[in-house]
Each structure stands twice: as C-alpha cells, then as structure tokens.
C-alpha positions as CSV (number, residue, x, y, z in Angstrom):
1,X,-69.0,178.9,74.3
2,X,-70.7,176.3,72.1
3,X,-67.4,175.1,70.9
4,X,-66.5,175.3,75.0
5,X,-69.4,173.0,76.0
6,X,-68.9,170.6,73.1
7,X,-65.2,169.9,74.0
8,X,-65.9,169.9,77.8
9,X,-68.6,167.2,77.0
10,X,-66.1,165.2,74.6
11,X,-63.6,165.5,77.8
12,X,-66.5,164.1,79.7
13,X,-67.3,160.8,77.7
14,X,-63.3,160.6,77.4
15,X,-62.7,160.7,81.0
16,X,-65.6,158.6,81.6
17,X,-64.3,156.0,79.1
18,X,-60.9,156.1,80.8
19,X,-62.3,155.5,84.1
20,X,-64.2,152.5,83.0
21,X,-61.4,150.9,81.0
22,X,-59.2,151.8,84.2
23,X,-62.2,149.8,86.5
24,X,-62.2,147.1,84.2
25,X,-58.4,146.8,84.5
26,X,-58.7,146.7,88.3
27,X,-61.2,144.4,88.3
28,X,-59.4,142.1,86.1
29,X,-56.4,142.2,88.3
30,X,-58.1,141.6,91.6
31,X,-60.6,139.2,89.5
32,X,-63.3,140.6,90.4
33,X,-65.0,141.8,86.8
34,X,-68.3,139.7,86.1
35,X,-67.1,139.0,82.3
36,X,-63.8,138.1,83.2
37,X,-64.7,136.1,86.2
38,X,-67.1,133.9,84.2
39,X,-64.4,133.5,81.4
40,X,-62.0,132.1,83.9
41,X,-64.9,129.9,85.5
42,X,-65.5,128.6,82.2
43,X,-61.9,127.8,81.5
44,X,-61.5,126.3,84.9
45,X,-64.8,124.2,84.8
46,X,-63.4,123.2,81.0
47,X,-60.5,122.4,82.4
48,X,-61.8,120.2,85.1
49,X,-64.0,118.6,83.5
50,X,-61.5,117.4,80.5
51,X,-62.0,113.3,80.2
52,X,-59.8,110.9,81.7
53,X,-58.9,108.0,79.2
54,X,-61.2,105.8,79.7
55,X,-59.6,102.2,78.6
56,X,-61.3,99.8,76.1
57,X,-63.2,99.9,72.7
58,X,-67.0,100.0,71.8
59,X,-68.4,96.8,71.8
60,X,-65.9,94.7,73.6
61,X,-66.1,91.4,75.7
62,X,-67.6,92.5,79.1
63,X,-65.4,92.1,82.1
64,X,-66.0,89.5,84.2
65,X,-66.6,90.3,88.0
66,X,-67.5,87.1,89.2
67,X,-67.1,84.0,87.3
68,X,-67.5,80.4,87.4
69,X,-66.0,77.8,84.6
70,X,-66.2,74.2,84.6
71,X,-64.0,72.3,81.9
72,X,-64.1,68.6,81.0
73,X,-61.9,67.1,78.5
74,X,-63.1,63.6,76.8
75,X,-61.3,60.2,77.4
76,X,-57.8,60.5,76.2
77,X,-54.8,58.2,76.8
78,X,-52.0,59.5,78.7
79,X,-48.1,58.2,78.2
80,X,-45.3,59.1,80.3
81,X,-41.7,58.4,79.9
82,X,-39.7,58.1,83.4
83,X,-35.8,59.3,83.2
84,X,-34.6,56.5,85.0
85,X,-35.2,52.6,84.4
86,X,-37.1,52.0,88.1
87,X,-39.3,54.8,87.0
88,X,-40.1,53.1,83.7
89,X,-42.7,54.1,81.2
90,X,-46.4,53.7,81.4
91,X,-49.5,54.4,79.4
92,X,-53.2,54.9,81.0
93,X,-57.0,55.6,79.9
94,X,-57.8,58.9,81.8
95,X,-61.7,59.3,81.5
96,X,-61.8,62.9,82.2
97,X,-59.6,66.2,83.0
98,X,-61.7,68.1,85.4
99,X,-60.7,71.9,85.7
100,X,-62.4,74.1,88.0
101,X,-62.3,77.8,88.0
102,X,-63.6,80.6,90.5
103,X,-62.9,84.2,90.1
104,X,-64.3,87.2,92.2
105,X,-63.0,91.0,91.3
106,X,-64.3,93.8,94.1
107,X,-64.2,97.3,93.4
108,X,-61.9,99.2,96.2
109,X,-61.8,102.5,94.8
110,X,-63.6,104.0,91.7
111,X,-63.0,107.7,90.6
112,X,-62.6,109.4,87.1
113,X,-58.7,109.2,88.0
114,X,-58.1,106.1,89.5
115,X,-59.8,102.5,90.1
116,X,-58.5,99.8,92.1
117,X,-59.9,96.1,92.1
118,X,-58.9,93.2,94.3
119,X,-59.4,89.8,92.8
120,X,-59.4,86.2,94.4
121,X,-59.1,83.4,92.5
122,X,-59.4,79.2,93.1
123,X,-58.6,76.8,90.4
124,X,-58.8,73.1,90.8
125,X,-57.6,70.5,88.6
126,X,-57.6,66.8,88.6
127,X,-57.0,63.5,86.3
128,X,-59.7,60.7,86.7
129,X,-57.8,57.7,85.6
130,X,-59.9,54.2,84.1
131,X,-58.4,51.9,86.3
132,X,-60.2,49.1,84.3
133,X,-58.5,50.4,81.2
134,X,-55.0,50.7,82.6
135,X,-52.3,48.9,79.9
136,X,-50.1,48.2,83.2
137,X,-50.3,49.3,87.1
138,X,-47.8,52.2,86.6
139,X,-47.1,53.6,89.8
140,X,-46.8,57.5,89.1
141,X,-50.1,57.6,87.5
142,X,-52.0,55.5,90.3
143,X,-50.6,58.5,92.6
144,X,-51.3,61.5,89.8
145,X,-54.8,59.5,90.0
146,X,-55.1,60.5,93.9
147,X,-54.1,64.1,93.3
148,X,-56.1,67.2,93.2
149,X,-53.8,70.3,91.8
150,X,-55.1,73.4,93.6
151,X,-54.1,77.5,93.0
152,X,-55.5,80.0,95.6
153,X,-54.8,83.6,94.9
154,X,-55.5,87.0,95.6
155,X,-54.2,90.3,93.4
156,X,-54.7,94.0,93.1
157,X,-55.1,95.7,90.0
158,X,-54.7,99.7,89.8
159,X,-55.8,101.7,86.8
160,X,-54.0,105.2,86.3
161,X,-55.8,106.8,83.7
162,X,-54.2,110.1,82.5
163,X,-55.9,113.2,80.5
164,X,-56.2,112.7,77.2
165,X,-55.6,109.6,75.6
166,X,-52.8,107.7,77.8
167,X,-53.3,105.0,81.1
168,X,-51.2,102.8,82.9
169,X,-52.5,99.5,84.5
170,X,-50.5,98.3,87.4
171,X,-51.0,94.4,88.7
172,X,-49.5,92.8,91.6
173,X,-50.6,89.5,93.1
174,X,-49.7,86.7,95.1
175,X,-50.4,82.7,95.2
176,X,-50.1,79.2,96.3
177,X,-50.4,76.4,94.1
178,X,-49.6,72.4,94.3
179,X,-51.3,69.6,95.9
180,X,-52.7,70.5,99.5
181,X,-55.5,69.6,101.4
182,X,-55.9,73.1,103.3
183,X,-53.7,76.1,103.3
184,X,-53.3,76.0,106.8
185,X,-49.9,74.2,107.9
186,X,-48.2,74.4,104.5
187,X,-44.8,75.4,104.0
188,X,-44.9,79.4,102.1
189,X,-41.5,78.7,100.5
190,X,-42.6,75.3,98.5
191,X,-46.0,76.7,97.3
192,X,-45.8,80.7,97.4
193,X,-45.2,82.6,94.3
194,X,-45.7,86.1,93.3
195,X,-45.7,88.4,90.3
196,X,-45.7,92.0,89.2
197,X,-47.2,93.8,85.7
198,X,-47.2,97.1,84.4
199,X,-48.8,98.2,80.9
200,X,-48.9,101.4,79.4
201,X,-51.9,101.9,76.9
202,X,-52.7,104.4,74.4
203,X,-56.0,105.3,73.3
204,X,-56.2,106.4,69.8
205,X,-60.2,106.4,69.5
206,X,-63.5,104.1,70.9
207,X,-62.2,101.4,68.2
208,X,-58.5,101.3,68.8
209,X,-56.3,101.1,71.3
210,X,-52.6,99.9,71.8
211,X,-50.4,99.0,75.1
212,X,-47.0,97.7,76.3
213,X,-45.4,96.5,79.5
214,X,-44.5,93.5,81.2
215,X,-45.1,90.5,83.3
216,X,-42.6,89.2,86.4
217,X,-43.1,86.3,88.4
218,X,-41.7,84.1,91.0
219,X,-43.9,81.2,91.3
220,X,-42.0,78.2,93.3
221,X,-38.8,79.6,93.0
222,X,-38.7,80.0,89.4
223,X,-38.2,83.7,88.0
224,X,-39.8,84.4,84.8
225,X,-40.0,87.8,82.6
226,X,-41.6,88.6,79.6
227,X,-43.2,91.6,77.3
228,X,-46.7,92.1,76.9
229,X,-48.6,93.8,74.1
230,X,-52.1,94.9,74.3
231,X,-53.9,95.3,70.8
232,X,-57.8,95.8,70.5
233,X,-58.8,97.2,66.9
234,X,-62.5,97.4,65.5
235,X,-61.5,97.0,62.1
236,X,-65.2,96.9,60.8
237,X,-68.6,97.6,62.2
238,X,-69.4,94.9,64.7
239,X,-65.9,93.1,63.9
240,X,-62.7,93.5,66.0
241,X,-59.4,92.3,67.7
242,X,-59.0,91.8,71.0
243,X,-55.4,90.7,72.0
244,X,-53.4,90.6,75.1
245,X,-50.0,89.0,73.7
246,X,-48.5,86.2,74.0
247,X,-51.4,84.8,76.2
248,X,-54.5,85.7,74.2
249,X,-55.6,86.9,70.6
250,X,-59.7,86.8,69.6
251,X,-61.4,87.6,66.5
252,X,-64.7,89.1,67.6
253,X,-67.9,89.6,66.0
254,X,-70.8,91.0,67.5
255,X,-74.1,89.6,66.5
256,X,-76.1,92.2,68.4
257,X,-76.2,93.9,72.1
258,X,-76.7,90.9,74.0
259,X,-74.5,88.0,72.1
260,X,-70.9,88.0,70.7
261,X,-69.1,85.3,68.7
262,X,-65.2,84.9,69.0
263,X,-62.8,82.9,67.6
264,X,-60.1,82.6,70.3
265,X,-56.5,80.9,70.2
266,X,-55.1,81.1,74.0
267,X,-52.2,79.8,75.9
268,X,-53.1,78.5,79.5
269,X,-50.6,76.5,82.1
270,X,-49.8,76.2,85.6
271,X,-46.8,75.3,87.8
272,X,-47.4,73.1,90.8
273,X,-45.5,71.8,94.0
274,X,-46.7,68.3,94.3
275,X,-44.9,66.6,97.6
276,X,-44.0,63.1,97.9
277,X,-44.7,61.6,94.5
278,X,-44.6,57.8,94.1
279,X,-42.3,57.4,91.1
280,X,-41.8,53.8,91.7
281,X,-42.6,51.2,94.4
282,X,-39.2,52.1,95.8
283,X,-39.1,55.9,95.1
284,X,-40.9,58.7,96.5
285,X,-39.8,62.6,95.6
286,X,-41.2,66.1,95.9
287,X,-41.5,67.3,92.4
288,X,-42.9,70.5,90.8
289,X,-45.8,69.8,88.1
290,X,-45.4,72.1,84.8
291,X,-48.7,72.4,82.8
292,X,-49.1,73.9,79.6
293,X,-51.4,74.2,76.6
294,X,-52.5,76.0,73.7
295,X,-56.3,76.2,73.0
296,X,-58.1,77.7,69.0
297,X,-61.8,77.4,69.5
298,X,-65.1,79.3,69.6
299,X,-66.9,81.1,72.0
300,X,-70.3,82.1,72.4
301,X,-71.2,84.7,75.0
302,X,-74.7,85.7,75.8
303,X,-76.2,88.2,78.2
304,X,-79.1,86.3,80.3
305,X,-80.6,89.5,81.8
306,X,-78.8,92.9,82.6
307,X,-75.5,91.8,84.6
308,X,-75.7,87.9,84.5
309,X,-73.9,86.3,81.4
310,X,-73.4,82.6,80.1
311,X,-70.2,81.6,77.9
312,X,-69.9,78.4,76.2
313,X,-66.6,77.4,74.5
314,X,-65.3,74.5,72.3
315,X,-62.4,74.0,70.1
316,X,-59.3,72.0,69.6
317,X,-56.3,71.8,72.5
318,X,-53.1,70.6,72.2
319,X,-50.7,70.2,75.4
320,X,-47.3,71.6,75.2
321,X,-46.2,70.2,79.0
322,X,-47.4,67.9,81.3
323,X,-44.0,67.1,83.2
324,X,-42.7,66.3,86.7
325,X,-38.9,68.2,87.2
326,X,-37.0,69.3,90.3
327,X,-38.5,71.8,92.0
328,X,-37.2,75.6,92.9
329,X,-34.7,75.1,89.8
330,X,-35.6,77.0,86.3
331,X,-34.3,74.7,83.5
332,X,-34.6,71.3,85.6
333,X,-33.9,68.1,83.9
334,X,-37.6,66.3,83.4
335,X,-38.0,63.7,85.7
336,X,-41.1,62.3,84.2
337,X,-42.0,63.5,80.7
338,X,-45.9,63.2,79.7
339,X,-47.6,63.2,76.3
340,X,-51.3,64.6,76.1
341,X,-52.9,64.5,72.6
342,X,-54.5,66.5,71.3
343,X,-58.3,66.5,71.3
344,X,-61.6,69.0,71.7
345,X,-62.8,70.5,74.8
346,X,-65.9,72.2,75.8
347,X,-66.3,74.2,78.9
348,X,-69.1,76.8,80.1
349,X,-68.9,79.7,82.2
350,X,-71.1,81.6,84.3
351,X,-70.3,85.4,84.8
352,X,-71.4,88.5,86.6
353,X,-70.3,91.9,84.7
354,X,-70.4,95.2,86.3
355,X,-73.8,97.5,85.2
356,X,-73.6,99.6,82.2
357,X,-73.6,102.7,84.0
358,X,-70.2,101.3,86.3
359,X,-68.6,100.4,82.8
360,X,-67.8,104.4,81.6
C-alpha cells in the first residue's frame, strides 16, 4: 500500500511536470509565455535599436550650415593672347580678383534612417583692373573689367544610412552661371546647368571610412563625368586625413576641441556664359569663360561660440585656366587664352554648424 501511494505520488508529479511542459509549449506557440514573450521583446528591441551607420569620423572639420566667404587676391599681371590678329594680345595690371561665396543648407528631413538637406549657393567673381597701370588699351580687358560673373544654384542632398557600416549619399543640383544682372528674363539654355552625384560609403570605425562614387554634370551644354573617392582616416591621436578626390585633400590636426589646423590642397573652378564680349573694337561675340585653379595652403578653424565658427585660409594658388571659348561645345578651340601668375591668397569665412546634439 505504501508502494502504491509512492507510485501515485510520482505519477502525480510526473503528470504535473508534463502538464507544465505542455502548457509552456502551448504558451510559446501562441506567444503568451511570460519568459518567452520577454525574450522575444528583448530580441525585437535589440534589432530595432541596432544603430544605423553614422557617416564621418571623430575629430572631423565641422559641417557648414550657413557660410560666408570673402576672398581677395593681391595685385597681379593678367596676360591674354587672342587666336586672331584683330583680337591681338594684351597685358594689364589687376588690382584685385574679388570672390564672394555664400551658402545655406537647410535640413528638411532628419531621422535615423534618412536625412535630406536642401542647399542654396551664391557666388560672385570680378576682376578690378588698374587703368593707370595698363600697358595698352586692350579692348578685352576693358570689357572684363565691367563684368560680374555669378553663379546661383540649389541642390538636394540625401543621406541613406543602412544598418551596420554602409551608407549611400545622393546629390542633385541645378545652377545658373554667367554674367547677368538678374535671373529674370535670361535664357534658360544659355545659363542653365545641372549635376548629379552618388557615393557608397563604408565606415570601418570611428577613425576610418572610405567611399566610391561618381559625379555627372551638364553645365552650359558641356557634359562631363568623373569618379569620386572619399577617404577619411585618423591615423594618430589628433591627426587625420580628409579627402574627397579629385577635388580636395587635407591633413588635419586637432589642436583642441575648438581649434583645427589643416594643410589643404584643393582644385576649384567654374564655367560661365558671358554674352556679347568685346573682343576687339569691331568684334563682339557670346563666349564661355573657363576658370580653374589649384590651391595649397593652411586653414585655421576656430569655434567662436557654440555653433558659430571662423576660418582663415592662406597659401599659394596657381591658375590652370582662365580662357574664353565657344559656348556649348566641349572641346572648343580657345578664342582667348589668359595667364594668371601664381601667387599668395588669403580669405576668411564665417560659418554656422549644427549643434553637437544634431550631428550624431
């Protein structure tokens, strides 16, 4: 009888154990088991909370939301050579090559998995000649001295970060470039240009990222496409390389949290439609101005307070092109080829960068 009671007790315990196991299985299947539900929730939260890739490396130069740049080049001698005898050659003293650049970037969407920014820009460039120092009354230089070359444009920048270490950058823009008093009434075909760029980036760590892409543009009817390489790398404490080739490369040193000094090499340029150019006393023609130069210099950036920064840049610049060609033709012969000697430059920039809590 004792044995029977023990067997019954064991059977009851076994039955209760089986019942509990069966209950857990049922609850697991329908998702009601407290422990299983907690584990599922924990797993789900972990997946949803996994970080999207955050482009950029630690210590990088701050992005510029609003910027104003003023560039003055000291006096130099401009020499021009025409491809026709009636145009001739000429040399004139230039007191100043004045360049003003203004940019504005406005976020329109900001989330962990998608960011979009609209940008606006305005550039203005002019040559100020010294009439008293001119070697000869060269008609073309007299004409260029009355011109203000402008570029007005807007662009849309989209950043799509993926979970893990990759991200995609897309950029599309339009612009009007040339010598015009106002945008109203100008011919769209003559001054209009557009561009598109894409780059796929891979962030290995907070100290290194790389990206590959391309840039396509159709500016004043001239099409061009070239590859792009992004490379940012902190190779030592407070030292890093920031490169977007073939346009710019910089060796950066962080003096402290508020000061950055960089050795910068950069290629800059523009393409402008210039109507009714006075080539000679008897000849006028619509032309395209091709401008490009390379700069090598030092840049010092300093935080003034919170979001306001100041940058001072100085160094050596060398003109690559300052030519007038036939418009809307890619490989057009040069009508006038000008030579600007290399020299020192200096410019200053004030810019506003997003607050630190919005840079992540």
